[in-house]
N, C-alpha and C positions, 0 to 999 in steps of 0.2 A: 434564467438559463436552466435547461433540463440537466439532470445528473449525467446523462450520457454525453451531452455536449460539453459539460465541465470536465468529464473524464477525458474526452477527446482532446481538450485543450492541454491537459497534463501529458497525454501521449505526445502531442506536438512539442511540448516543452522539453521532454526527456529524450526524444528521438535521437538526437545527436550526442547524447552523453556516452562516454566510453563504457563498453560492456553492457549497455542497456538494450534489451529486446522489447519491442512494442507489439501490441496486438496487430494482427494482419500481416505479419512477416511470413514469407514462405516457410513451410515446414513446421509451423506451430499449430498443433492440434491437441485435443484433450484438455485435462485439467490444467489450468493456468494459461491456456492459450489466449485468453482475453485479458490477462494481467500484465502489469509492468514488471519486468524481471531485470535483475542485474547479475551477470555471470551465472544465469540459470536459476536464481532464487527469486521468488516473488517478493516485491517490496510494497506494491500497491495494486489494488483491484477494485472493481465495482461489484458490489453484492447487494441485491435488493434495493437498488437505487441509491446506495450510500457508498462513500469511499471507505475502504478498509485498508489500513496500513500496518506494517510490522515495525514495532518499536520496542525498546527495552521494557521489561515488566514494570519497573518502578515508574517509568514515564507514562505507560498506559494507565496505571493506577492513579497517577496525579491528574491526567487529563480526564479520566472518568470522574474523579472527585471534584474537578472544576466545572463539570458540565459540558466540556468540549467534546466528549465522546462517550461511547457506551461499549460494554464488553461485546466481543465478536464470538458468536457461536456458529460453527460450521455445520450445524444440523445434528450434532452428536449429543446435545443436551447439556453441554458444559462450555463455559467460556474458555477461549484459548488465551493464555496469559500474555503472550507477546503480540497480540493483534487487537487493534482498536477500530471500532466503527465510528467514523467521524460524524458528529451530529451537526456541526457547523455547515451551513450551506453556501458559504461565500468562497469565491475563487481564491482569495489570498490565503485563507486557512487551509484549503485543499493543497495549494502549491507548497506552502511552508511545511505541512505535515508530510507530504510526499517527498520533499527534499530531505527532511529529517529521516524518513524511513529508508531512503536510498543510502544515505550516509551510514545509518545503523547496519543495514544488511551488508553493504560493501565492507565496512570495518569488521563485522563479525566473521566474514569469510576469510579475511586476512589474519585474524587472531585465532581461528580454530586450528587445532592440531591436525597435521596430516600433510 
């Protein structure tokens, strides 16, 4: 399965989740328009044919250490500490990490001051 097809399967999986916006919805343009978002914040996207997810820094470090992922660089020459490029190419890994990212971003939104 091609990365785009696998990402589309994730889009279908999360489409009905509360607060989740998926690519292709009316009014979505510009940066992040092709990403999965929860309440306006990106939790998963496809970049360079790889799934990229937002997770806690310690979790990103552990996954990189285990070989399940690599640092994500948004083209600025340095890795983003809470973002992981998933190196596993199987549907189960993508789904599990995307669910974990959704939970992390949703929880972070509720615990931030404001």
